[in-house]
N, C-alpha and C positions, 0 to 999 in steps of 0.2 A: 504494499499499499504506500502511496506517495503522500507524505504528511508534511505540511509547512506550518511553522510557527511564525507569528508576527510580533516583534518586540522592538522597543526603541533602541537599546544597546545593552550588551552584556559587559558592563563596565563597573558594576557596583557589587560589593560583597554583601549582598542582601538576599532575602529569602526568595524573591521572585526569580532573580538571576540563577540562583542555585537550582530551584525547582525545574525551571525550563530546561536548563542544561542537562540535568540528570534524566529528565524524561526523554529528551531527544537522544541522549546517549543510549538509554535502555532500548528504546524503540529501534534505533539503528542496529544495535547488536542483536536484535530479534527479528531481523529480516526486512525491516521497512526502509524505504527511501526517505530520508528526513533532511529537511533544511530549516534553518532559522533565518528569517528576513529581518534585518535591522535598518534603521534609518540614519542613525548617528554613531555607528561604531568607529568610523573614520580611522581605520587602520590599527586601532588599539586591539590588543589580544583579549580574548574572553577572560574574565577574572577567575572563572572556574574551568577546570580541564574539559575540553570539548573533544569528543571522539573524532578521529580522522574520517570516520564514515559519515559524519554530519557536515553537510555544506552550510557554511556561514556566508550569506549574501547580503552585503551592505549596499544600500541604495544611495549612501553618501549625500544625504539631504542636509544634515547638520542643523537641526532645529535650535541649537544653542545660539545661533546668530541673532535670534529675535531678542535675546535678553540684553539688558543695559540700555534700553531706549524708553522713551515715554510711551504711554498707552497707545496713542494714535500710530506712531511709527512702528511699534511692536506689532500692532494689529495688521498693518500693511505688509510687513515682512512675513508675518505668519501665514497670511493667505497666499502670498506668492510661493512660499515654500510648500504649502499644502497643495497647490496646483501641480508643482513638480513631483511631489510625493505620489499624488493620485496617478499621474501618468506613468511613472516609473513602476509602481506596484501593479497597476493594471496590465502594462506590457509584459511584466514578468509572469504574472499568473496566466495570462492568455497564452503565452508561449510555452509554459511548463505543464499546464493542465494537471494540477495536483488533485488527489482524491479528497483530501481533507485539508482545510485551512483553519487554524486556530488563532483567534485574536484575543489578546489580553485586554481588550476594551480600551485601547489607546486611541490615538488620532485617526487611525484607519477606520474605526467603527462608523464614521460619518459617511463613508462611501463604499465599504468593502462589499456589502451585499448587492451593489449595483454592477459589480464586475462579473460578467457571465462567462466564467472560465470552466463551468461544470462541476466545481467542487462543492462539497458540503462544508458549510461555515459554522464553526462552533466558537462560542464565547467562553472565555475562562476567567473568572473573577478571582483575584488574589486577595481581596479584602472585602469587608462588608460594604454594601451598596452606598451607604451614606458617605463613606470616606474615599470612594474611588476618585482618583485623579485630583485629590486634595480640594474638592469643591467646597468642603466644609470650612477651609481656611479662606478661600476666595470670597465667600458670602459675608464674611465678617469685616471686610475692608471698608465698605461704605454702601450707600443705598443703590448706587449704580451696579456695583458688583453683586449685590444681593439679587437684584433683578436679573442680571445676566446668569447667575448661577441657577436661578429657578428655571430659566430657559434651557440652560445646558442639561439639567437633570431631566426635564421633559423630553428634550431631544434624544438623550441617551436612552431613555425608555423606549422610544419609538424605534430607534436604530437597533437596540438589542432584540427587540421583538421581531425584527426581520431576519434574524439568524435562524439557522436550523435547530439549534439547541444551545443551551447555556449550562456550564458546569460551575458549581460553587463548592465551598469547602465543607460547610456544615448544614444541618437542617435549619438552623436559625437563619443562615444566609438565604436559603431557599425561600423562606417566608418573607423576606425583604422584596422579592420580585413577584409582581403580578403580570404574568405574560401568558400568551397563547401558544408559546412553544414549550417543548419538553425542558425541564430544569432537573439536572442530575446533580447528586452529591457524591463527589470523589475527594477524599482528603489528600493532603500531602503525604509523602512517604519518608521513611527513614533515610537520612543521607549516609549514615554509617552505623555500624554496631561493633564496637571494639571487642577484642578478646578478653580483656579484663575490665573490671569496673572500679569506680572510685572506692577508696576505703572509708570515705565519709569521716575521716579523723582529723584532717587539716583544718586549721581555723581560718578557712577561706570561704567567702561567699562570692559568687560570680554573677554578673549581669552582662548580657551581650545584646547590643542593639544600637541602631543609629541614634545619633544625638539629634532628635527632632521632637516635635510636640507630642507625636503619638506615644512615645515610649515612657513619658511621665517621669522624667528625671527629677523634676521639682518635688514630686511626691517621694521618690526613692531617697533623695538626700535628706529630706525632713525625717523620714522614718529611720534612716541610719543614724542621725543624730541622737535619737532615743535609744537605739541599740547600742551605740558606742558608749553611752554613759553607764550602761550595765555590763557591757562586755568589751572593754577597751583593747583586749588582746586579739580580737577578730578583725580581719581585713576584708574590705569590699573591692574586688577587682572588676573594673569595667572595661569591656572591649568594644570599640566602635569608632565611628567618625560621622561627620555630618555638620549641618549648618548651625547647630546650637552648641558647638564644642566650647566656644569661649564663654557662652552663658553658663554652661554646666560648671566649668572651671570657677566661674564667679560665684555661683551658688555654693560650691564646695568651700571656697575661700570665706564667704560670708558666715558660714556655719563652723569655721575653724576645723574642718575635717580633712585637711590636706594630708595628714599622716596616716589616715585610715581608709580613705577612698582613693584608689590608685587608678588613674586613667591610662589605658594602653591603646595602641593603634590596632586596627584589625589584624589578625594573624592567620596564616595558612595552617597553623598548628592548634586550632581551637579545641580539637578533641583532647589534646594533652592538658589544656587549661581546665577543661571540665573535670578530667580525671584528677586534677590537683585540688579540686574544690569539694566542699561538703554540702553546700546548699546553692541552689540557683534561685534568683529572684526575678520576677516580672512585674513591672509597675505600670503597664501600659494603660493609656486611655481607651484604646481599642486594638484588637488584633484580628487578622484574617484567620490564619491557622499557623501559629508560630513555629517556624523551623527550629528556633532556639529550644522550645520545649521538647521536641523530638530528639534533638542532639543531646541535651543534658540528661534526659531520662534514659537514653540509650547508654549513656556512661554510668548509670546507676546513681544519679544525683537527684535528690527530691527537690521539687519546686514549691516556693511560696509565691502566690500570685493574686492580684486583684481578680475578682470574678468579672472580668471585663468583657464587653461584647467583641466577638462571639466565641473566640477560639479556646481560652483556657479550660472552660468547663467540658469541652469535647475531648480533651486529652488528659487532664489531671482528674484522677478519682479521689475526691476530697476525703481525707482521713484514711486513705489506703496508700497512695504513692506520692502525696503531696498535700499542700494546704491551700484552699481557696478562701480568700477573705473578702469582706464587703467592699464593693466597688469604690475606689478612690478614698477609702478610709485609711489614713496614714497610721493611726494608732493600731489598727488591726493588722496592717502589714508588718509593723514592728513587732507586735506580739507574736505573730505567726513565725517570724524569723527567730525570735528569742526562744520560742517553744522548741525549735529544732536545735538551736545552739545549746540549750540546757539539757537536752535528753538525747545523748549519743546513741543509745540503743533504738530509740524511735527513729532517729535520723537514718540509721543503717537499715532498719526494717523498711522504711519508706523507699529508700534508695534501691533495695533489692526488689521490691514490688514494682517500682518504676521501670526498671530494666526488663522485667518480665512482661508487664502490661503493654509496654510500648511496641512489642512485636506484632500487635494487631495492625500496625501501620507499615509492615514490611513492604519493601519495594515490589516484590513479586505480587503480593496481594493487591496492592494499589494499581499497578500497571496493568494487571489482568482486567481490572474494571475499565480502564481506558481502552484496551483492545476490544473489549466487549461492546463498548459505546461506539467505536469506529465501525465495527462489523454491523451494528444495528443501523447506523447512518447509511452505510453503503447499500443496504437492502432496499432503501427508499430512493436511491439515486436516480 
């Protein structure tokens, strides 16, 4: 089967990049003809290893050229780039005639279904509907942007409704969409499963995630201040990068926690960092289906997380392999972490259960669901 993914660029050490890369690799290794079409790769190597069997086709539009201008100029540049993008993508699909085209609901969604290349077109949502493409941030800027966001959301509903199917990560995500097309639930899969597990004895807590509004670093730092006063010998290691890096550093400085919250750059050896940790923490305002949870639990490390929309409750089994606390309750987050700090046996028990329970998201199980979906789509081609 010829399967094409459409994605802006494989340049970020984030969940979506990893998920798309690993799915493409698996499908190519199982006999499918797979390509990833990007618009702004611009010669940069994929951040995660891509199989030699997967074609990476960059259309070289470079949408970053629109940034740094006022709203009017940026709008003009954007529409010019979109015109070129539409032509290049249309020409490619018409010449290649793939069986399946998967969109991640990016810029292409506005015209993809108008390309009559004979393929079945499937949408793939990597986060909850409300937070797709950061519309929630745009609408907070002023009344004009609030109006524009309302239009963008309406337009996206119409465009997604023209696809042949939509795939979401959880049942809660499915409930967000009211569509006349089939909506399937297929979770993310385990990126790795190490031979050994964490001993859960080191006095290290780990947080992995981009420095952005979604990850709730303001809540995490406030919670850690409460934890540090009770357990000053424990360290919080944070691995990430992003637009709020300087703000996060300032929050840490304001709380005088520089000695106990250590910021690290993203690393290719993140599995080793989980194995050196005893607790994982997630303070997100929202999640799609966190790859971080899969990674940490595969390493036998229990999580303490806000019960945020929608991902954590679909992975963590509260009181069995981790702790879910009230959404955005800083004191509850601190109490949950302290509970595991103070009870080593409970920590180890949760870690052992986490490593066992997470196998329900094995790559084979998840990818078989994708193949079954593709086969179903092809029956109605």
